[in-house]
Gaussian input, Z-matrix of N, CA and C with variables (Angstrom, degrees):
# hf/3-21g

backbone

0 1
 N
 C     1     B1
 C     2     B2     1     A1
 N     3     B3     2     A2     1     D1
 C     4     B4     3     A3     2     D2
 C     5     B5     4     A4     3     D3
 N     6     B6     5     A5     4     D4
 C     7     B7     6     A6     5     D5
 C     8     B8     7     A7     6     D6
 N     9     B9     8     A8     7     D7
 C    10    B10     9     A9     8     D8
 C    11    B11    10    A10     9     D9
 N    12    B12    11    A11    10    D10
 C    13    B13    12    A12    11    D11
 C    14    B14    13    A13    12    D12
 N    15    B15    14    A14    13    D13
 C    16    B16    15    A15    14    D14
 C    17    B17    16    A16    15    D15
 N    18    B18    17    A17    16    D16
 C    19    B19    18    A18    17    D17
 C    20    B20    19    A19    18    D18
 N    21    B21    20    A20    19    D19
 C    22    B22    21    A21    20    D20
 C    23    B23    22    A22    21    D21
 N    24    B24    23    A23    22    D22
 C    25    B25    24    A24    23    D23
 C    26    B26    25    A25    24    D24
 N    27    B27    26    A26    25    D25
 C    28    B28    27    A27    26    D26
 C    29    B29    28    A28    27    D27
 N    30    B30    29    A29    28    D28
 C    31    B31    30    A30    29    D29
 C    32    B32    31    A31    30    D30
 N    33    B33    32    A32    31    D31
 C    34    B34    33    A33    32    D32
 C    35    B35    34    A34    33    D33
 N    36    B36    35    A35    34    D34
 C    37    B37    36    A36    35    D35
 C    38    B38    37    A37    36    D36
 N    39    B39    38    A38    37    D37
 C    40    B40    39    A39    38    D38
 C    41    B41    40    A40    39    D39
 N    42    B42    41    A41    40    D40
 C    43    B43    42    A42    41    D41
 C    44    B44    43    A43    42    D42
 N    45    B45    44    A44    43    D43
 C    46    B46    45    A45    44    D44
 C    47    B47    46    A46    45    D45
 N    48    B48    47    A47    46    D46
 C    49    B49    48    A48    47    D47
 C    50    B50    49    A49    48    D48
 N    51    B51    50    A50    49    D49
 C    52    B52    51    A51    50    D50
 C    53    B53    52    A52    51    D51
 N    54    B54    53    A53    52    D52
 C    55    B55    54    A54    53    D53
 C    56    B56    55    A55    54    D54
 N    57    B57    56    A56    55    D55
 C    58    B58    57    A57    56    D56
 C    59    B59    58    A58    57    D57
 N    60    B60    59    A59    58    D58
 C    61    B61    60    A60    59    D59
 C    62    B62    61    A61    60    D60
 N    63    B63    62    A62    61    D61
 C    64    B64    63    A63    62    D62
 C    65    B65    64    A64    63    D63
 N    66    B66    65    A65    64    D64
 C    67    B67    66    A66    65    D65
 C    68    B68    67    A67    66    D66
 N    69    B69    68    A68    67    D67
 C    70    B70    69    A69    68    D68
 C    71    B71    70    A70    69    D69
 N    72    B72    71    A71    70    D70
 C    73    B73    72    A72    71    D71
 C    74    B74    73    A73    72    D72
 N    75    B75    74    A74    73    D73
 C    76    B76    75    A75    74    D74
 C    77    B77    76    A76    75    D75
 N    78    B78    77    A77    76    D76
 C    79    B79    78    A78    77    D77
 C    80    B80    79    A79    78    D78
 N    81    B81    80    A80    79    D79
 C    82    B82    81    A81    80    D80
 C    83    B83    82    A82    81    D81
 N    84    B84    83    A83    82    D82
 C    85    B85    84    A84    83    D83
 C    86    B86    85    A85    84    D84
 N    87    B87    86    A86    85    D85
 C    88    B88    87    A87    86    D86
 C    89    B89    88    A88    87    D87
 N    90    B90    89    A89    88    D88
 C    91    B91    90    A90    89    D89
 C    92    B92    91    A91    90    D90
 N    93    B93    92    A92    91    D91
 C    94    B94    93    A93    92    D92
 C    95    B95    94    A94    93    D93
 N    96    B96    95    A95    94    D94
 C    97    B97    96    A96    95    D95
 C    98    B98    97    A97    96    D96
 N    99    B99    98    A98    97    D97
 C   100   B100    99    A99    98    D98
 C   101   B101   100   A100    99    D99
 N   102   B102   101   A101   100   D100
 C   103   B103   102   A102   101   D101
 C   104   B104   103   A103   102   D102
 N   105   B105   104   A104   103   D103
 C   106   B106   105   A105   104   D104
 C   107   B107   106   A106   105   D105
 N   108   B108   107   A107   106   D106
 C   109   B109   108   A108   107   D107
 C   110   B110   109   A109   108   D108
 N   111   B111   110   A110   109   D109
 C   112   B112   111   A111   110   D110
 C   113   B113   112   A112   111   D111
 N   114   B114   113   A113   112   D112
 C   115   B115   114   A114   113   D113
 C   116   B116   115   A115   114   D114
 N   117   B117   116   A116   115   D115
 C   118   B118   117   A117   116   D116
 C   119   B119   118   A118   117   D117
 N   120   B120   119   A119   118   D118
 C   121   B121   120   A120   119   D119
 C   122   B122   121   A121   120   D120
 N   123   B123   122   A122   121   D121
 C   124   B124   123   A123   122   D122
 C   125   B125   124   A124   123   D123
 N   126   B126   125   A125   124   D124
 C   127   B127   126   A126   125   D125
 C   128   B128   127   A127   126   D126
 N   129   B129   128   A128   127   D127
 C   130   B130   129   A129   128   D128
 C   131   B131   130   A130   129   D129
 N   132   B132   131   A131   130   D130
 C   133   B133   132   A132   131   D131
 C   134   B134   133   A133   132   D132
 N   135   B135   134   A134   133   D133
 C   136   B136   135   A135   134   D134
 C   137   B137   136   A136   135   D135
 N   138   B138   137   A137   136   D136
 C   139   B139   138   A138   137   D137
 C   140   B140   139   A139   138   D138
 N   141   B141   140   A140   139   D139
 C   142   B142   141   A141   140   D140
 C   143   B143   142   A142   141   D141
 N   144   B144   143   A143   142   D142
 C   145   B145   144   A144   143   D143
 C   146   B146   145   A145   144   D144
 N   147   B147   146   A146   145   D145
 C   148   B148   147   A147   146   D146
 C   149   B149   148   A148   147   D147
 N   150   B150   149   A149   148   D148
 C   151   B151   150   A150   149   D149
 C   152   B152   151   A151   150   D150
 N   153   B153   152   A152   151   D151
 C   154   B154   153   A153   152   D152
 C   155   B155   154   A154   153   D153
 N   156   B156   155   A155   154   D154
 C   157   B157   156   A156   155   D155
 C   158   B158   157   A157   156   D156
 N   159   B159   158   A158   157   D157
 C   160   B160   159   A159   158   D158
 C   161   B161   160   A160   159   D159
 N   162   B162   161   A161   160   D160
 C   163   B163   162   A162   161   D161
 C   164   B164   163   A163   162   D162
 N   165   B165   164   A164   163   D163
 C   166   B166   165   A165   164   D164
 C   167   B167   166   A166   165   D165
 N   168   B168   167   A167   166   D166
 C   169   B169   168   A168   167   D167
 C   170   B170   169   A169   168   D168
 N   171   B171   170   A170   169   D169
 C   172   B172   171   A171   170   D170
 C   173   B173   172   A172   171   D171
 N   174   B174   173   A173   172   D172
 C   175   B175   174   A174   173   D173
 C   176   B176   175   A175   174   D174
 N   177   B177   176   A176   175   D175
 C   178   B178   177   A177   176   D176
 C   179   B179   178   A178   177   D177
 N   180   B180   179   A179   178   D178
 C   181   B181   180   A180   179   D179
 C   182   B182   181   A181   180   D180
 N   183   B183   182   A182   181   D181
 C   184   B184   183   A183   182   D182
 C   185   B185   184   A184   183   D183
 N   186   B186   185   A185   184   D184
 C   187   B187   186   A186   185   D185
 C   188   B188   187   A187   186   D186
 N   189   B189   188   A188   187   D187
 C   190   B190   189   A189   188   D188
 C   191   B191   190   A190   189   D189
 N   192   B192   191   A191   190   D190
 C   193   B193   192   A192   191   D191
 C   194   B194   193   A193   192   D192

   B1=1.4384
   B2=1.5176
   B3=1.2825
   B4=1.4657
   B5=1.4754
   B6=1.2762
   B7=1.5348
   B8=1.5095
   B9=1.3296
   B10=1.5193
   B11=1.5709
   B12=1.2834
   B13=1.5167
   B14=1.4837
   B15=1.3132
   B16=1.5775
   B17=1.4769
   B18=1.2999
   B19=1.4710
   B20=1.5661
   B21=1.3251
   B22=1.4692
   B23=1.5207
   B24=1.2980
   B25=1.4875
   B26=1.5939
   B27=1.3204
   B28=1.4329
   B29=1.6553
   B30=1.4034
   B31=1.4580
   B32=1.5200
   B33=1.3386
   B34=1.5029
   B35=1.4771
   B36=1.3462
   B37=1.4608
   B38=1.5283
   B39=1.3112
   B40=1.4642
   B41=1.5879
   B42=1.2784
   B43=1.5419
   B44=1.5047
   B45=1.3171
   B46=1.4679
   B47=1.5698
   B48=1.2604
   B49=1.5233
   B50=1.5487
   B51=1.2906
   B52=1.4330
   B53=1.5083
   B54=1.3039
   B55=1.4596
   B56=1.5610
   B57=1.4075
   B58=1.4184
   B59=1.5817
   B60=1.2918
   B61=1.4700
   B62=1.5188
   B63=1.3679
   B64=1.4308
   B65=1.5037
   B66=1.3582
   B67=1.4499
   B68=1.5580
   B69=1.2508
   B70=1.3700
   B71=1.5001
   B72=1.3244
   B73=1.3844
   B74=1.6136
   B75=1.2848
   B76=1.4463
   B77=1.5543
   B78=1.3173
   B79=1.4774
   B80=1.5291
   B81=1.3095
   B82=1.4486
   B83=1.5369
   B84=1.3645
   B85=1.4718
   B86=1.5234
   B87=1.3319
   B88=1.4826
   B89=1.5804
   B90=1.3011
   B91=1.4639
   B92=1.5522
   B93=1.3478
   B94=1.4443
   B95=1.4949
   B96=1.3166
   B97=1.5406
   B98=1.5338
   B99=1.2807
   B100=1.4225
   B101=1.5495
   B102=1.2788
   B103=1.5381
   B104=1.5568
   B105=1.2589
   B106=1.4618
   B107=1.4688
   B108=1.2785
   B109=1.4748
   B110=1.5028
   B111=1.3512
   B112=1.4182
   B113=1.5007
   B114=1.3156
   B115=1.4669
   B116=1.4952
   B117=1.3799
   B118=1.4227
   B119=1.5620
   B120=1.2641
   B121=1.4800
   B122=1.5130
   B123=1.2853
   B124=1.4042
   B125=1.5568
   B126=1.3232
   B127=1.4475
   B128=1.5246
   B129=1.3788
   B130=1.4552
   B131=1.5242
   B132=1.2143
   B133=1.4129
   B134=1.6288
   B135=1.3422
   B136=1.4764
   B137=1.6093
   B138=1.2445
   B139=1.4147
   B140=1.4645
   B141=1.3461
   B142=1.4746
   B143=1.5081
   B144=1.3224
   B145=1.4781
   B146=1.4712
   B147=1.3647
   B148=1.4083
   B149=1.5714
   B150=1.2233
   B151=1.4597
   B152=1.5548
   B153=1.3449
   B154=1.4937
   B155=1.4850
   B156=1.2747
   B157=1.4730
   B158=1.4901
   B159=1.3049
   B160=1.5043
   B161=1.4440
   B162=1.4007
   B163=1.4474
   B164=1.4743
   B165=1.2252
   B166=1.4369
   B167=1.5827
   B168=1.3432
   B169=1.4420
   B170=1.4919
   B171=1.2860
   B172=1.5088
   B173=1.5097
   B174=1.3833
   B175=1.3489
   B176=1.5191
   B177=1.3971
   B178=1.4118
   B179=1.5414
   B180=1.3580
   B181=1.4620
   B182=1.5143
   B183=1.2736
   B184=1.4677
   B185=1.5170
   B186=1.4067
   B187=1.3525
   B188=1.5391
   B189=1.3985
   B190=1.4167
   B191=1.5071
   B192=1.2640
   B193=1.4928
   B194=1.5166
   A1=112.30
   A2=111.09
   A3=117.86
   A4=113.00
   A5=116.29
   A6=123.42
   A7=105.02
   A8=115.89
   A9=120.41
   A10=107.24
   A11=115.75
   A12=120.81
   A13=105.77
   A14=114.43
   A15=115.24
   A16=109.89
   A17=113.06
   A18=120.82
   A19=109.61
   A20=114.19
   A21=117.24
   A22=107.49
   A23=116.62
   A24=120.87
   A25=112.32
   A26=110.62
   A27=115.54
   A28=109.64
   A29=114.47
   A30=113.01
   A31=112.44
   A32=118.22
   A33=121.93
   A34=110.71
   A35=119.67
   A36=120.13
   A37=109.84
   A38=117.95
   A39=122.88
   A40=106.09
   A41=114.26
   A42=118.80
   A43=109.70
   A44=117.65
   A45=118.88
   A46=113.49
   A47=112.09
   A48=118.86
   A49=108.53
   A50=118.54
   A51=118.43
   A52=113.54
   A53=117.83
   A54=120.63
   A55=109.68
   A56=114.17
   A57=115.39
   A58=114.29
   A59=113.96
   A60=121.43
   A61=107.30
   A62=118.27
   A63=119.14
   A64=119.13
   A65=113.23
   A66=116.39
   A67=109.74
   A68=121.23
   A69=122.36
   A70=113.56
   A71=119.80
   A72=121.48
   A73=114.56
   A74=111.01
   A75=116.02
   A76=110.66
   A77=115.78
   A78=117.71
   A79=110.45
   A80=120.01
   A81=125.18
   A82=111.20
   A83=112.67
   A84=115.99
   A85=111.63
   A86=115.55
   A87=119.54
   A88=110.15
   A89=114.68
   A90=120.26
   A91=110.37
   A92=117.72
   A93=120.46
   A94=111.98
   A95=115.08
   A96=118.88
   A97=110.40
   A98=120.32
   A99=122.62
   A100=110.71
   A101=115.99
   A102=120.69
   A103=108.59
   A104=120.15
   A105=122.33
   A106=111.50
   A107=117.68
   A108=120.76
   A109=112.10
   A110=115.75
   A111=118.74
   A112=115.28
   A113=116.19
   A114=122.66
   A115=110.85
   A116=117.91
   A117=122.43
   A118=113.02
   A119=119.13
   A120=120.42
   A121=109.25
   A122=120.14
   A123=122.77
   A124=111.98
   A125=118.30
   A126=122.41
   A127=111.23
   A128=117.89
   A129=120.69
   A130=106.26
   A131=124.97
   A132=131.39
   A133=108.60
   A134=112.80
   A135=119.25
   A136=109.97
   A137=119.06
   A138=124.89
   A139=111.77
   A140=122.69
   A141=125.61
   A142=111.23
   A143=115.89
   A144=120.79
   A145=108.58
   A146=118.47
   A147=122.85
   A148=111.09
   A149=120.87
   A150=125.10
   A151=106.93
   A152=119.62
   A153=119.47
   A154=109.41
   A155=117.92
   A156=126.53
   A157=107.88
   A158=117.67
   A159=125.64
   A160=109.51
   A161=120.05
   A162=123.29
   A163=111.69
   A164=121.68
   A165=123.91
   A166=112.81
   A167=115.15
   A168=118.98
   A169=113.16
   A170=113.69
   A171=116.77
   A172=108.81
   A173=119.80
   A174=121.45
   A175=111.88
   A176=116.94
   A177=118.49
   A178=108.86
   A179=115.77
   A180=115.73
   A181=112.49
   A182=119.53
   A183=120.72
   A184=110.01
   A185=116.65
   A186=121.59
   A187=110.47
   A188=115.29
   A189=122.90
   A190=109.05
   A191=117.80
   A192=118.58
   A193=108.49
   D1=141.63
   D2=175.82
   D3=-83.71
   D4=144.50
   D5=-179.49
   D6=-71.14
   D7=142.69
   D8=-178.92
   D9=-67.65
   D10=141.26
   D11=-179.35
   D12=-77.80
   D13=135.25
   D14=177.16
   D15=-74.87
   D16=150.41
   D17=-179.44
   D18=-70.79
   D19=144.16
   D20=-179.02
   D21=-75.75
   D22=143.85
   D23=176.40
   D24=-119.75
   D25=39.62
   D26=-174.31
   D27=-105.29
   D28=21.09
   D29=-176.71
   D30=-68.09
   D31=-36.89
   D32=177.53
   D33=-64.19
   D34=-42.48
   D35=179.07
   D36=-65.95
   D37=-40.01
   D38=-174.91
   D39=-66.02
   D40=-45.44
   D41=-178.93
   D42=-64.25
   D43=-43.28
   D44=178.44
   D45=-63.45
   D46=-37.19
   D47=177.95
   D48=-68.84
   D49=-41.27
   D50=177.82
   D51=-66.03
   D52=-40.02
   D53=179.74
   D54=-67.82
   D55=-51.98
   D56=-179.06
   D57=-61.77
   D58=-41.01
   D59=177.59
   D60=-56.83
   D61=-57.22
   D62=177.56
   D63=-55.93
   D64=-34.14
   D65=177.57
   D66=-71.37
   D67=-40.92
   D68=177.27
   D69=-64.19
   D70=-41.45
   D71=174.70
   D72=-62.90
   D73=-40.45
   D74=178.30
   D75=-64.08
   D76=-49.35
   D77=179.53
   D78=-61.02
   D79=-40.10
   D80=178.22
   D81=-56.35
   D82=-47.10
   D83=-179.49
   D84=-67.63
   D85=-35.85
   D86=-178.43
   D87=-66.69
   D88=-39.40
   D89=178.30
   D90=-66.05
   D91=-35.65
   D92=177.67
   D93=-69.47
   D94=-41.24
   D95=175.33
   D96=-64.76
   D97=-42.08
   D98=-177.96
   D99=-66.46
   D100=-41.57
   D101=176.32
   D102=-64.95
   D103=-42.40
   D104=-179.26
   D105=-67.51
   D106=-39.80
   D107=177.01
   D108=-65.01
   D109=-44.07
   D110=178.67
   D111=-67.77
   D112=-24.57
   D113=176.55
   D114=-71.26
   D115=-45.44
   D116=-175.71
   D117=-91.16
   D118=-0.65
   D119=178.03
   D120=-64.26
   D121=-44.20
   D122=-177.69
   D123=-69.95
   D124=-34.23
   D125=178.28
   D126=-68.77
   D127=-33.53
   D128=-179.60
   D129=-73.64
   D130=-33.99
   D131=-175.03
   D132=-68.73
   D133=-33.56
   D134=179.52
   D135=-69.00
   D136=-36.86
   D137=-174.87
   D138=-87.74
   D139=-15.54
   D140=178.28
   D141=-70.36
   D142=134.70
   D143=177.26
   D144=-74.92
   D145=142.32
   D146=178.80
   D147=-60.11
   D148=147.00
   D149=-178.25
   D150=-75.70
   D151=144.40
   D152=178.19
   D153=-69.52
   D154=161.00
   D155=179.79
   D156=-70.00
   D157=160.56
   D158=-176.27
   D159=-56.36
   D160=-46.16
   D161=-171.36
   D162=-98.16
   D163=3.13
   D164=-178.97
   D165=-71.96
   D166=140.03
   D167=173.09
   D168=-96.41
   D169=160.15
   D170=-178.87
   D171=-79.35
   D172=147.47
   D173=178.49
   D174=-63.11
   D175=158.29
   D176=-178.40
   D177=-74.46
   D178=150.69
   D179=179.54
   D180=-64.75
   D181=157.39
   D182=179.13
   D183=-68.75
   D184=143.42
   D185=178.22
   D186=-71.26
   D187=147.69
   D188=-179.67
   D189=-82.45
   D190=139.43
   D191=-178.41
   D192=-108.43

């Protein structure tokens, strides 16, 4: 007869690894998103049209031909 296999007692270590690994992946993704947004923030501002002045009126619509 074979001896019974002892039960594994690594549940705590597995759970800690899962939580820590997920946290590290989440933080890594957030840093990548933050860096990407900060990189493209200046480029988006270059292409944005300046806002009209407070008292300025809109130009008239083009005449129909």
